[in-house]
C-alpha positions as CSV (number, residue, x, y, z in Angstrom):
1,X,19.3,-21.5,-51.6
2,X,17.9,-22.0,-48.2
3,X,14.4,-23.3,-48.2
4,X,13.0,-21.6,-45.2
5,X,9.9,-23.5,-44.5
6,X,12.1,-26.1,-43.4
7,X,12.7,-24.2,-40.3
8,X,8.9,-23.4,-39.4
9,X,8.4,-25.8,-36.7
10,X,11.2,-24.1,-34.8
11,X,9.8,-20.5,-34.6
12,X,8.5,-20.6,-31.3
13,X,11.3,-21.7,-29.8
14,X,13.1,-18.5,-29.6
15,X,9.7,-16.8,-29.0
16,X,9.1,-18.9,-25.9
17,X,13.0,-18.4,-24.3
18,X,12.4,-14.7,-24.7
19,X,8.9,-14.4,-23.2
20,X,9.5,-17.3,-20.7
21,X,12.5,-15.7,-19.2
22,X,11.1,-12.2,-19.2
23,X,8.0,-13.7,-17.3
24,X,9.8,-15.6,-14.9
25,X,12.0,-12.7,-13.8
26,X,8.7,-10.3,-13.5
27,X,6.8,-13.3,-11.7
28,X,10.1,-13.8,-9.3
29,X,9.7,-10.0,-8.6
30,X,6.1,-10.3,-7.6
31,X,5.9,-13.7,-5.8
32,X,9.5,-13.8,-3.9
33,X,10.5,-9.9,-3.9
34,X,13.6,-11.1,-6.2
35,X,15.6,-8.4,-8.0
36,X,14.0,-5.6,-5.9
37,X,10.7,-6.5,-6.6
38,X,7.6,-6.0,-4.0
39,X,6.7,-9.5,-3.1
40,X,3.1,-10.9,-2.6
41,X,1.9,-8.2,-0.5
42,X,3.5,-5.4,-2.5
43,X,1.9,-7.0,-5.7
44,X,-1.5,-7.1,-3.6
45,X,-0.9,-3.2,-2.5
46,X,-0.7,-2.2,-5.9
47,X,-3.5,-4.0,-7.2
48,X,-5.8,-2.7,-4.7
49,X,-4.1,0.9,-5.5
50,X,-5.7,0.2,-9.1
51,X,-9.3,-0.4,-7.6
52,X,-9.5,-4.1,-8.2
53,X,-11.6,-5.7,-5.7
54,X,-10.2,-8.4,-3.6
55,X,-6.8,-7.2,-4.2
56,X,-5.0,-10.0,-2.1
57,X,-6.4,-12.5,-4.6
58,X,-6.0,-10.9,-7.8
59,X,-2.3,-9.8,-6.8
60,X,-1.7,-13.4,-5.7
61,X,-3.2,-14.4,-9.2
62,X,-1.1,-11.9,-11.2
63,X,2.0,-12.9,-9.4
64,X,1.5,-16.6,-10.3
65,X,0.5,-16.1,-13.7
66,X,3.6,-14.4,-14.4
67,X,5.6,-17.0,-12.6
68,X,4.2,-20.3,-13.7
69,X,3.1,-18.9,-17.0
70,X,6.4,-18.0,-17.7
71,X,7.7,-21.4,-16.8
72,X,5.0,-23.1,-18.7
73,X,6.1,-20.9,-21.6
74,X,9.6,-21.7,-21.3
75,X,8.9,-25.1,-21.0
76,X,6.4,-25.5,-23.8
77,X,3.9,-27.2,-21.0
78,X,0.5,-25.9,-22.1
79,X,2.2,-23.0,-23.5
80,X,-0.8,-21.6,-25.4
81,X,-2.9,-21.5,-22.3
82,X,-0.1,-19.7,-20.4
83,X,0.2,-17.6,-23.2
84,X,-3.2,-16.6,-23.1
85,X,-3.1,-15.8,-19.5
86,X,0.0,-13.8,-20.1
87,X,-1.7,-12.0,-22.9
88,X,-4.9,-11.2,-20.4
89,X,-2.3,-10.0,-18.1
90,X,-0.8,-7.4,-20.4
91,X,-4.2,-6.3,-21.7
92,X,-5.0,-5.2,-18.2
93,X,-1.6,-3.6,-17.7
94,X,-2.1,-1.3,-21.0
95,X,-5.4,-0.2,-20.0
96,X,-4.9,0.3,-16.0
97,X,-1.2,1.4,-15.9
98,X,0.7,2.2,-19.1
99,X,-1.8,3.7,-21.9
100,X,-2.1,7.0,-20.1
101,X,1.4,7.5,-20.0
102,X,2.0,7.7,-24.0
103,X,4.2,5.0,-26.1
104,X,7.6,5.1,-24.7
105,X,8.9,2.8,-21.8
106,X,11.2,5.9,-20.6
107,X,8.2,7.6,-19.5
108,X,6.3,4.6,-18.1
109,X,4.4,4.2,-21.6
110,X,3.2,0.8,-22.9
111,X,6.1,0.1,-25.6
112,X,7.0,-3.0,-23.6
113,X,3.5,-4.3,-22.8
114,X,2.7,-3.6,-26.3
115,X,5.3,-6.0,-27.5
116,X,4.7,-8.6,-24.6
117,X,1.1,-8.5,-25.5
118,X,1.6,-9.7,-29.2
119,X,4.4,-12.0,-28.7
120,X,1.9,-13.9,-26.2
121,X,-0.8,-13.8,-29.0
122,X,1.8,-15.1,-31.7
123,X,2.4,-18.0,-29.1
124,X,-1.4,-18.7,-28.8
125,X,-1.3,-18.8,-32.6
126,X,1.3,-21.1,-33.4
127,X,1.7,-23.0,-30.3
128,X,4.7,-24.6,-28.3
129,X,6.0,-26.6,-31.7
130,X,9.1,-28.7,-31.4
131,X,11.2,-28.8,-28.2
132,X,8.5,-28.5,-26.0
133,X,6.9,-30.5,-23.1
134,X,3.8,-30.6,-25.2
135,X,5.1,-32.4,-28.0
136,X,7.2,-34.7,-25.7
137,X,4.5,-35.8,-23.3
138,X,1.3,-35.3,-25.6
139,X,2.9,-35.3,-29.3
140,X,0.6,-32.2,-29.7
141,X,0.2,-28.7,-28.8
142,X,-2.0,-27.2,-26.2
C-alpha cells in the first residue's frame, strides 16, 4: 500500500510548473508582443479601455506581474508573494472583463480565470515546497 503522505512536500511542483508556464506565456504576450500578444502599448491601451487611471502604469504593472510572477512561481522564488499578485490580477480580470460573459471560456467567460485564481490561492497556502529556489537559498518558503 502506498503512503501518500510521503509525497505531500512535492505537491506544489506540478502546480508551480503549470501556473508558471501559463503566466510566463501570457506575460510574454503583454510585455514583448510574443505569440500574437498586444505588447506593452496594447496592454496599456486595453487597461485604459477598462477605465483604469494611469493606464500606462497599470498596463506595465499587469504585464510584468504576469511575466516575472510566472517566472518566480516556476522557479519557486518568493512564490507565495508572486502567487498572491497573480491572484489579485485574476480577481481583477474576473470582475472587470470575464464575469459578464458567463462561465464558459468559449464565450469569453471566467472559467479559465476562475481556475487560475484558485490555483494561485492554493500556491499561496502551500508555498513552493521542494525543488524551489526558496528552499535552496533560504531553507524555507516565502
